[in-house]
N, CA, C and O atoms as a MOPAC input file, in Angstrom:
PM7 MOZYME 1SCF
protein

 N     90.19400 1    89.69800 1   121.58500 1
 C     91.74400 1    90.11900 1   120.67800 1
 C     92.59600 1    89.32100 1   121.34700 1
 O     92.76800 1    89.16800 1   122.55600 1
 N     93.26100 1    88.68500 1   120.12100 1
 C     94.75700 1    88.01800 1   121.13000 1
 C     95.71500 1    89.32800 1   120.76000 1
 O     95.23500 1    90.39400 1   120.37700 1
 N     97.27600 1    89.07000 1   120.94500 1
 C     98.03700 1    89.97900 1   121.02600 1
 C     98.66100 1    90.09600 1   119.68300 1
 O     99.28200 1    91.13100 1   119.43800 1
 N     98.57800 1    89.19900 1   118.81500 1
 C     99.09600 1    89.19100 1   117.16500 1
 C     97.88700 1    90.11100 1   116.37400 1
 O     98.07300 1    90.86400 1   115.41800 1
 N     96.30100 1    89.75700 1   117.21700 1
 C     95.28800 1    90.63100 1   116.56600 1
 C     95.32600 1    91.97100 1   116.84700 1
 O     94.38900 1    92.46500 1   116.22000 1
 N     95.79600 1    92.65800 1   117.33600 1
 C     96.32500 1    93.72900 1   117.58500 1
 C     97.75500 1    93.91500 1   116.85800 1
 O     98.13600 1    95.08400 1   116.92900 1
 N     98.39200 1    93.29600 1   116.36800 1
 C     99.81000 1    93.81300 1   115.72500 1
 C     99.24900 1    93.92500 1   114.13700 1
 O     99.40800 1    94.90900 1   113.41300 1
 N     98.55000 1    92.67300 1   113.77200 1
 C     97.77600 1    92.80700 1   112.53800 1
 C     96.61100 1    94.14600 1   112.28200 1
 O     95.96400 1    94.82600 1   113.08000 1
 N     96.69000 1    94.14200 1   111.03500 1
 C     95.72000 1    95.69500 1   110.84700 1
 C     94.94700 1    95.41200 1   109.57900 1
 O     95.06300 1    94.19200 1   109.47200 1
 N     94.22400 1    95.83500 1   108.55600 1
 C     93.67700 1    95.40500 1   107.12200 1
 C     94.94100 1    97.12200 1   106.92900 1
 O     94.79600 1    97.35800 1   105.73000 1
 N     95.41800 1    97.65100 1   107.19200 1
 C     96.28200 1    98.52100 1   107.02000 1
 C     97.35300 1    98.25500 1   106.53400 1
 O     98.15500 1    98.85600 1   105.81900 1
 N     97.26600 1    96.74600 1   107.24700 1
 C     98.95400 1    95.86900 1   105.79700 1
 C     98.29900 1    94.51900 1   105.19900 1
 O     98.84100 1    93.41500 1   105.15100 1
 N     97.09100 1    94.84500 1   104.78300 1
 C     96.03500 1    93.59400 1   104.35800 1
 C     96.57300 1    93.51000 1   102.29900 1
 O     96.56000 1    92.53000 1   101.55400 1
 N     97.06000 1    95.28800 1   101.93400 1
 C     97.61600 1    94.76800 1   100.49600 1
 C     99.49800 1    94.70500 1   100.65000 1
 O    100.35100 1    95.38400 1   101.22200 1
 N     99.47400 1    93.15200 1    99.54700 1
 C    100.89600 1    93.52100 1    99.80100 1
 C    101.14700 1    93.81300 1    97.90000 1
 O    100.66300 1    93.38200 1    96.85300 1
 N    102.19000 1    94.79300 1    98.32300 1
 C    102.39100 1    95.69600 1    96.47700 1
 C    103.88700 1    95.11100 1    96.41900 1
 O    104.64200 1    94.54400 1    97.20800 1
 N    103.92600 1    95.52600 1    95.12500 1
 C    105.46100 1    95.00000 1    94.62300 1
 C    106.04200 1    95.94100 1    95.50700 1
 O    107.10700 1    95.58600 1    96.01400 1
 N    105.39100 1    97.57800 1    95.95900 1
 C    106.32800 1    98.98600 1    96.96600 1
 C    106.92100 1    97.70500 1    97.64400 1
 O    107.82800 1    97.23700 1    96.95600 1
 N    106.65100 1    96.93000 1    98.90600 1
 C    107.20400 1    96.62600 1    99.31300 1
 C    108.46700 1    95.92100 1    99.39100 1
 O    108.99000 1    95.43900 1   100.39500 1
 N    108.97100 1    95.92500 1    97.95800 1
 C    110.23300 1    95.44800 1    97.54900 1
 C    111.36600 1    96.18300 1    97.82200 1
 O    112.45800 1    95.74000 1    98.17600 1
 N    110.98200 1    97.56600 1    97.60200 1
 C    111.64700 1    98.67600 1    97.97700 1
 C    111.20500 1    99.41700 1    99.37200 1
 O    111.32200 1   100.58900 1    99.73000 1
 N    110.56900 1    98.09100 1   100.10900 1
 C    110.87200 1    99.49100 1   101.79800 1
 C    109.52700 1   100.05400 1   101.98300 1
 O    109.23800 1   100.58400 1   103.05600 1
 N    108.78500 1    99.98800 1   101.13400 1
 C    107.40900 1   100.28100 1   101.66400 1
 C    106.26900 1    99.48000 1   101.72700 1
 O    106.16100 1    98.44800 1   101.06500 1
 N    105.39200 1    99.90700 1   102.50400 1
 C    103.91200 1    99.36400 1   102.29100 1
 C    102.37000 1   100.34600 1   102.04900 1
 O    102.02600 1   101.43900 1   102.50000 1
 N    101.86800 1    99.60900 1   101.35900 1
 C    101.00200 1   100.29100 1   100.89400 1
 C     99.13400 1   100.01700 1   101.15900 1
 O     98.67500 1    98.87500 1   101.17000 1
 N     98.63900 1   100.71300 1   101.26800 1
 C     97.55600 1    99.85400 1   101.56400 1
 C     96.49100 1    99.98200 1   100.08100 1
 O     96.06900 1   101.07600 1    99.70500 1
 N     96.14500 1    98.58000 1    99.31000 1
 C     95.30200 1    98.31300 1    97.86500 1
 C     93.93300 1    99.18800 1    98.60600 1
 O     93.59800 1   100.20200 1    97.99400 1
 N     93.35100 1    98.93800 1    99.53700 1
 C     91.95200 1    99.21300 1    99.53300 1
 C     91.42600 1   100.59900 1    99.40200 1
 O     90.30900 1   100.96400 1    99.03500 1
 N     92.90400 1   101.60000 1    99.93800 1
 C     92.80500 1   102.60900 1   100.03400 1
 C     93.71000 1   103.22700 1    98.96200 1
 O     94.53500 1   102.70900 1    98.21000 1
 N     93.36100 1   104.31400 1    99.10000 1
 C     94.91700 1   105.55900 1    97.86100 1
 C     95.36800 1   105.38300 1    99.12600 1
 O     94.69100 1   104.35500 1    99.13500 1
 N     96.01400 1   105.40000 1   100.53800 1
 C     97.11500 1   105.24400 1   100.69400 1
 C     98.06500 1   105.56400 1   100.40600 1
 O     98.43900 1   104.83300 1    99.48900 1
 N     99.24000 1   106.74600 1   100.78800 1
 C    100.57500 1   106.86800 1   100.10200 1
 C    101.25300 1   105.70300 1   100.30800 1
 O    100.94200 1   105.11800 1   101.34600 1
 N    102.08700 1   105.19300 1    99.62700 1
 C    102.55400 1   104.14700 1   101.10200 1
 C    103.74500 1   104.47400 1   101.87000 1
 O    104.22600 1   105.59600 1   101.70800 1
 N    104.24400 1   103.73300 1   102.61200 1
 C    104.40900 1   104.53200 1   104.24600 1
 C    105.93700 1   103.08800 1   104.02500 1
 O    105.82800 1   101.91600 1   103.66700 1
 N    107.12200 1   103.84400 1   104.40300 1
 C    108.13700 1   102.80800 1   104.63000 1
 C    108.04300 1   101.83000 1   105.63800 1
 O    107.17000 1   101.72800 1   106.50000 1
 N    108.78900 1   101.29500 1   105.49300 1
 C    108.52600 1    99.99800 1   106.77100 1
 C    108.66300 1    99.95900 1   107.63300 1
 O    108.06400 1    99.15800 1   108.35000 1
 N    109.46900 1   100.73900 1   108.03200 1
 C    110.02700 1   101.16300 1   109.57000 1
 C    109.20800 1   102.02500 1   110.26800 1
 O    109.01600 1   101.89600 1   111.47700 1
 N    108.50400 1   103.26200 1   109.31300 1
 C    107.65200 1   104.04300 1   110.44000 1
 C    106.37700 1   102.91800 1   110.15500 1
 O    105.44000 1   103.29100 1   110.86000 1
 N    106.11200 1   102.07200 1   109.62900 1
 C    104.98000 1   100.84500 1   109.07500 1
 C    104.81100 1   100.03200 1   110.69400 1
 O    103.86700 1    99.72000 1   111.41900 1
 N    105.86400 1    99.95100 1   110.73000 1
 C    106.40700 1    98.83100 1   111.95000 1
 C    106.13600 1    99.93400 1   113.52100 1
 O    105.39800 1    99.61300 1   114.45300 1
 N    107.01000 1   101.32200 1   113.43300 1
 C    106.24100 1   102.43900 1   115.07000 1
 C    105.19200 1   102.09900 1   115.07800 1
 O    104.71400 1   101.39700 1   115.96900 1
 N    104.23000 1   102.75500 1   113.51200 1
 C    102.93500 1   102.61000 1   113.65000 1
 C    102.10400 1   101.23900 1   114.40100 1
 O    101.45700 1   101.39100 1   115.43700 1
 N    102.20800 1   100.20200 1   113.86100 1
 C    101.68700 1    99.54000 1   114.37500 1
 C    101.79000 1    99.82400 1   115.98800 1
 O    101.01300 1   100.46700 1   116.69500 1
 N    103.40200 1    98.91100 1   116.46100 1
 C    103.84500 1    99.05700 1   117.61100 1
 C    103.38000 1    99.99500 1   118.78000 1
 O    103.38900 1    99.70800 1   119.97700 1
 N    102.93800 1   101.26900 1   118.15700 1
 C    102.37300 1   102.45200 1   118.93800 1
 C    100.70900 1   101.43000 1   119.19900 1
 O    100.23200 1   100.68300 1   120.05300 1
 N    100.40800 1   101.87900 1   118.15900 1
 C     99.03400 1   101.15000 1   118.42500 1
 C     98.82800 1    99.86400 1   118.72700 1
 O     97.73000 1    99.33100 1   118.88400 1
 N    100.08600 1    99.26700 1   118.82400 1
 C     99.36100 1    97.80900 1   120.20000 1
 C     99.42200 1    97.67000 1   121.62400 1
 O     98.79400 1    97.09100 1   122.51100 1
 N    100.57400 1    98.53900 1   121.48700 1
 C    100.37300 1    99.20300 1   123.17400 1
 C     99.59600 1   100.02900 1   123.79400 1
 O     99.46000 1   100.02700 1   125.01800 1
 N     98.85100 1   101.03300 1   122.79000 1
 C     97.66800 1   101.79700 1   123.24500 1
 C     96.32200 1   100.66400 1   123.46700 1
 O     95.41200 1   100.93400 1   124.25100 1
 N     96.34800 1    99.44400 1   122.70500 1
 C     95.38500 1    98.99500 1   123.23100 1
 C     95.62800 1    98.19900 1   124.11300 1
 O     94.77600 1    97.82800 1   124.91900 1
 N     96.98100 1    97.75500 1   124.10500 1
 C     96.95000 1    97.08600 1   125.51700 1
 C     96.31800 1    97.43800 1   126.78400 1
 O     96.18500 1    96.69800 1   127.75900 1
 N     95.91000 1    98.75300 1   126.65300 1
 C     95.32900 1    99.29400 1   128.00200 1
 C     95.78600 1    99.01800 1   129.16600 1
 O     94.92400 1    98.69300 1   129.98300 1
 N     97.08700 1    99.03900 1   129.60200 1
 C     97.47600 1    99.27400 1   131.10900 1
 C     98.10500 1    97.48900 1   130.78400 1
 O     99.29500 1    97.36500 1   131.07400 1
 N     97.65200 1    96.63900 1   130.42500 1
 C     97.65000 1    95.02600 1   130.35100 1
 C     99.43700 1    95.24000 1   129.73800 1
 O     99.96800 1    96.06100 1   128.99000 1
 N     99.96300 1    93.98900 1   130.54300 1
 C    101.47800 1    93.39900 1   130.32100 1
 C    101.62900 1    92.55100 1   129.28600 1
 O    101.22700 1    91.39100 1   129.21000 1
 N    102.51200 1    93.48200 1   128.11400 1
 C    103.14800 1    92.22500 1   127.04100 1
 C    103.94500 1    91.08300 1   127.01600 1
 O    104.63700 1    90.82700 1   128.00200 1
 N    103.95200 1    90.49800 1   126.22600 1
 C    105.05500 1    89.22500 1   127.30500 1
 C    105.12100 1    88.57200 1   125.43200 1
 O    104.25100 1    88.43000 1   124.57300 1
 N    106.53800 1    88.33400 1   125.46300 1
 C    107.24200 1    87.34000 1   124.19200 1
 C    107.32600 1    88.67600 1   123.51500 1
 O    107.10200 1    88.08000 1   122.46200 1
 N    107.43400 1    89.86000 1   123.15400 1
 C    106.93600 1    90.56000 1   122.49100 1
 C    107.84400 1    90.35300 1   121.10100 1
 O    107.48600 1    90.31800 1   119.92400 1
 N    108.85200 1    90.26000 1   121.57100 1
 C    109.69200 1    90.03700 1   120.31800 1
 C    109.88300 1    88.93300 1   119.40600 1
 O    110.65100 1    88.96200 1   118.44400 1
 N    109.13400 1    87.93000 1   119.75400 1
 C    109.39300 1    86.30300 1   119.03600 1
 C    108.22300 1    86.01300 1   118.13900 1
 O    108.05800 1    85.20900 1   117.22200 1
 N    107.00200 1    87.48100 1   119.03800 1
 C    105.30600 1    87.29600 1   118.26800 1
 C    106.03900 1    88.64500 1   116.98300 1
 O    106.09400 1    88.41300 1   115.77500 1
 N    106.36100 1    89.53700 1   117.41400 1
 C    107.05600 1    90.49500 1   116.67500 1
 C    107.64100 1    90.24500 1   114.98200 1
 O    107.40400 1    90.77100 1   113.89400 1
 N    108.40600 1    89.28500 1   115.41600 1
 C    109.59900 1    88.62200 1   114.58800 1
 C    108.52100 1    87.58300 1   114.00400 1
 O    108.17000 1    87.84000 1   112.85200 1
 N    108.17900 1    86.92500 1   114.35100 1
 C    107.24800 1    85.73700 1   113.18800 1
 C    105.71200 1    86.41900 1   112.85300 1
 O    104.95600 1    85.78100 1   112.12100 1
 N    105.35300 1    87.51100 1   113.31800 1
 C    104.52500 1    88.19600 1   112.20300 1
 C    104.78300 1    89.22500 1   110.94900 1
 O    104.03000 1    89.61600 1   110.05700 1
 N    106.34500 1    89.53800 1   111.29300 1
 C    107.17200 1    89.83500 1   109.53700 1
 C    107.47300 1    88.91400 1   108.96500 1
 O    107.28900 1    88.86900 1   107.74900 1
 N    108.12800 1    87.70400 1   109.76000 1
 C    109.01800 1    86.25400 1   109.26000 1
 C    108.33400 1    85.57700 1   108.01800 1
 O    108.62200 1    85.97000 1   106.88800 1
 N    107.65700 1    84.81800 1   108.16600 1
 C    106.45600 1    84.24300 1   107.77400 1
 C    105.81800 1    84.67200 1   106.00800 1
 O    105.80100 1    84.18200 1   104.87900 1
 N    105.30400 1    86.07000 1   106.84400 1
 C    105.16900 1    86.63600 1   105.30000 1
 C    106.32500 1    87.19200 1   104.23200 1
 O    106.02900 1    87.79300 1   103.19900 1
 N    107.47600 1    86.93900 1   104.58300 1
 C    108.51300 1    87.78800 1   103.98800 1
 C    109.00000 1    86.56800 1   103.35000 1
 O    109.39000 1    86.57000 1   102.18200 1
 N    108.98500 1    85.44900 1   104.13900 1
 C    109.98800 1    83.90100 1   103.76600 1
 C    108.78000 1    83.55900 1   102.28100 1
 O    108.94300 1    83.43400 1   101.06700 1
 N    107.63300 1    83.51300 1   103.17400 1
 C    106.46200 1    83.62800 1   102.08200 1
 C    107.10600 1    84.34700 1   100.37700 1
 O    107.50700 1    83.74800 1    99.37900 1
 N    106.95000 1    85.95700 1   100.68200 1
 C    106.76800 1    86.39000 1    99.33300 1
 C    108.25800 1    86.22200 1    99.03800 1
 O    108.44200 1    86.72500 1    97.93000 1
 N    108.77000 1    86.00800 1    99.25700 1
 C    109.66200 1    85.84200 1    98.91900 1
 C    110.34200 1    83.90800 1    98.15200 1
 O    111.50400 1    83.81100 1    97.75900 1
 N    110.06100 1    83.55200 1    98.13800 1
 C    109.59000 1    82.18900 1    97.72000 1
 C    108.92300 1    82.72900 1    96.24600 1
 O    109.32300 1    82.77100 1    95.08300 1
 N    108.13500 1    82.97600 1    96.69900 1
 C    107.16700 1    83.11200 1    95.82400 1
 C    107.49300 1    83.83400 1    94.65400 1
 O    107.09900 1    83.57900 1    93.51600 1
 N    108.27600 1    84.79800 1    95.02700 1
 C    109.35900 1    85.49800 1    93.91000 1
 C    109.99700 1    84.84600 1    92.95200 1
 O    110.09100 1    85.19400 1    91.77500 1
 N    110.65100 1    83.43100 1    93.70400 1
 C    111.66100 1    83.38800 1    93.47400 1
 C    111.60100 1    81.28100 1    92.25400 1
 O    112.38000 1    80.41700 1    91.85100 1
 N    109.45200 1    81.75100 1    92.26600 1
 C    109.35800 1    80.42800 1    91.90600 1
 C    109.19000 1    79.14700 1    93.15100 1
 O    108.94900 1    77.96000 1    92.92700 1
 N    109.32500 1    79.57100 1    94.02200 1
 C    109.76400 1    77.90800 1    95.14200 1
 C    111.20300 1    77.92500 1    94.39100 1
 O    111.37900 1    76.82000 1    93.87800 1
 N    111.98800 1    78.55800 1    94.21800 1
 C    113.40100 1    77.94600 1    94.59800 1
 C    114.08700 1    78.52800 1    95.62400 1
 O    114.36100 1    79.72200 1    95.73900 1
 N    114.28800 1    77.84400 1    96.18800 1
 C    115.28800 1    77.75300 1    98.22600 1
 C    116.36300 1    78.21000 1    97.71900 1
 O    116.81000 1    79.29700 1    98.08700 1
 N    117.04300 1    77.36100 1    96.66100 1
 C    118.44600 1    77.75800 1    97.04500 1
 C    118.53800 1    80.00300 1    96.31600 1
 O    119.24800 1    80.82000 1    96.90200 1
 N    117.79600 1    80.32100 1    95.26100 1
 C    117.87200 1    81.65000 1    94.98300 1
 C    116.53700 1    82.12000 1    96.11500 1
 O    116.91100 1    83.16700 1    96.64200 1
 N    115.75100 1    81.89700 1    96.42300 1
 C    114.98000 1    82.17100 1    97.90400 1
 C    116.38100 1    82.90300 1    98.54700 1
 O    116.76700 1    84.05900 1    98.37400 1
 N    117.22700 1    81.41800 1    99.64000 1
 C    118.35900 1    81.76200 1   100.41800 1
 C    118.86100 1    83.40000 1    99.96200 1
 O    118.56200 1    84.52200 1   100.36900 1
 N    119.82600 1    82.83800 1    98.84900 1
 C    120.59500 1    83.92300 1    98.26800 1
 C    119.68200 1    85.49600 1    98.13400 1
 O    120.08400 1    86.60200 1    98.49500 1
 N    118.66900 1    85.23000 1    97.64600 1
 C    118.04100 1    87.26700 1    98.23100 1
 C    118.01900 1    87.26400 1    99.54900 1
 O    118.45900 1    88.19100 1   100.22900 1
 N    117.58000 1    86.37300 1    99.93700 1
 C    117.35200 1    86.20500 1   101.93500 1
 C    119.19900 1    86.22500 1   102.89900 1
 O    119.44000 1    86.18100 1   104.10500 1
 N    120.05200 1    86.30000 1   101.81600 1
 C    121.10400 1    85.93300 1   102.52500 1
 C    121.49400 1    85.58900 1   103.75400 1
 O    122.16900 1    86.00500 1   104.69600 1
 N    120.41000 1    84.09900 1   103.20600 1
 C    120.53100 1    83.18400 1   104.95000 1
 C    121.49100 1    81.86900 1   103.96700 1
 O    121.81000 1    81.85400 1   102.77900 1
 N    121.66900 1    81.13300 1   104.79200 1
 C    122.22400 1    79.66000 1   104.60700 1
 C    120.77300 1    78.96200 1   104.10300 1
 O    119.75200 1    79.13700 1   104.76800 1
 N    120.77200 1    78.17100 1   102.89300 1
 C    119.57600 1    77.28600 1   102.70300 1
 C    119.00500 1    76.09000 1   103.47500 1
 O    117.87300 1    75.66000 1   103.25400 1
 N    119.77400 1    75.61100 1   104.32300 1
 C    119.84900 1    75.07800 1   105.55600 1
 C    118.69000 1    75.46700 1   106.53400 1
 O    117.67400 1    74.93000 1   106.97400 1
 N    119.65100 1    77.23400 1   106.71500 1
 C    119.22500 1    77.57300 1   108.05800 1
 C    117.15200 1    77.58200 1   107.00000 1
 O    116.14500 1    77.11800 1   107.53600 1
 N    117.16900 1    78.14700 1   105.74000 1
 C    115.60200 1    78.98700 1   105.10400 1
 C    115.17300 1    77.33700 1   105.01100 1
 O    113.95400 1    77.47900 1   104.91300 1
 N    115.29500 1    76.53300 1   104.99300 1
 C    114.17300 1    75.17900 1   105.17000 1
 C    114.02300 1    75.35000 1   105.77600 1
 O    112.86100 1    75.75700 1   105.78800 1
 N    114.94800 1    75.41300 1   107.76200 1
 C    113.97900 1    75.46600 1   108.82400 1
 C    112.97800 1    76.17900 1   109.34500 1
 O    112.18600 1    75.70800 1   110.16100 1
 N    112.93300 1    77.63900 1   108.81200 1
 C    112.42500 1    78.53300 1   109.02900 1
 C    110.82000 1    78.16300 1   108.16900 1
 O    109.70900 1    78.12300 1   108.69800 1
 N    111.08000 1    77.98700 1   107.07700 1
 C    110.19000 1    77.35600 1   105.94900 1
 C    109.34600 1    76.15900 1   106.94200 1
 O    108.16200 1    76.34600 1   107.22400 1
 N    110.14300 1    74.84200 1   107.46000 1
 C    109.40900 1    73.97600 1   107.88500 1
 C    108.75700 1    74.83700 1   109.29600 1
 O    107.60900 1    74.55900 1   109.64200 1
 N    109.40700 1    75.69300 1   109.93300 1
 C    108.84700 1    76.74000 1   111.02000 1
 C    107.27400 1    77.29400 1   111.14700 1
 O    106.27700 1    77.40700 1   111.85900 1
 N    107.77800 1    77.49500 1   110.10300 1
 C    105.63700 1    78.59200 1   109.50100 1
 C    105.40600 1    77.64800 1   109.16900 1
 O    104.19800 1    77.75600 1   109.38100 1
 N    105.52600 1    76.46400 1   108.69500 1
 C    104.48100 1    75.43600 1   108.44800 1
 C    104.15400 1    75.96200 1   106.32600 1
 O    103.20900 1    75.58400 1   105.63300 1
 N    105.24900 1    76.82000 1   105.92800 1
 C    105.25700 1    76.98500 1   104.47000 1
 C    106.17400 1    76.06200 1   103.43400 1
 O    106.57400 1    76.48500 1   102.34900 1
 N    106.37900 1    75.03700 1   103.83300 1
 C    106.82100 1    74.13000 1   103.36500 1
 C    106.97200 1    72.76100 1   104.44800 1
 O    107.55200 1    72.86300 1   105.52900 1
 N    106.21800 1    71.21100 1   103.85600 1
 C    106.41100 1    70.07900 1   104.00700 1
 C    107.39500 1    69.65300 1   105.07600 1
 O    108.59200 1    69.55200 1   104.81000 1
 N    106.76500 1    69.32800 1   106.64100 1
 C    108.67500 1    68.20500 1   107.20000 1
 C    107.88900 1    69.23100 1   108.78100 1
 O    107.04700 1    70.12900 1   108.75400 1
 N    108.38600 1    68.79500 1   109.60900 1
 C    108.59100 1    68.71000 1   111.15000 1
 C    109.63600 1    70.38100 1   111.18500 1
 O    110.71500 1    70.89100 1   110.88300 1
 N    107.93300 1    70.68000 1   111.97100 1
 C    108.63100 1    71.70800 1   112.61400 1
 C    109.52200 1    71.28700 1   113.77200 1
 O    109.70500 1    70.09800 1   114.03200 1
 N    110.01900 1    72.18000 1   114.39500 1
 C    110.80900 1    72.22000 1   115.62900 1
 C    110.95000 1    72.58700 1   116.60800 1
 O    111.92500 1    72.22900 1   117.26800 1

């Protein structure tokens, strides 16, 4: 199991509109929505438990990639692919958004 697998879980498999108000809900069960902050804390505690004494490396970059890619994808979907509107929603410069979309292979282009 990779470090990324430890952060990922079926708990987060259901993406629902409740995420727009800062909560996560599991659509596979009737678990009540969980604030995003608590979901991250739960995932991190589970991650460290599963390390079982092993050393974590590049944790910040790994967590940011796990969160940022689906965030960008969902916002882009919400704006029907309009990158200018997506950049506004995210509070990013459009160029920065394009760079990140390329980085996560969400649009075609050379990721640097």
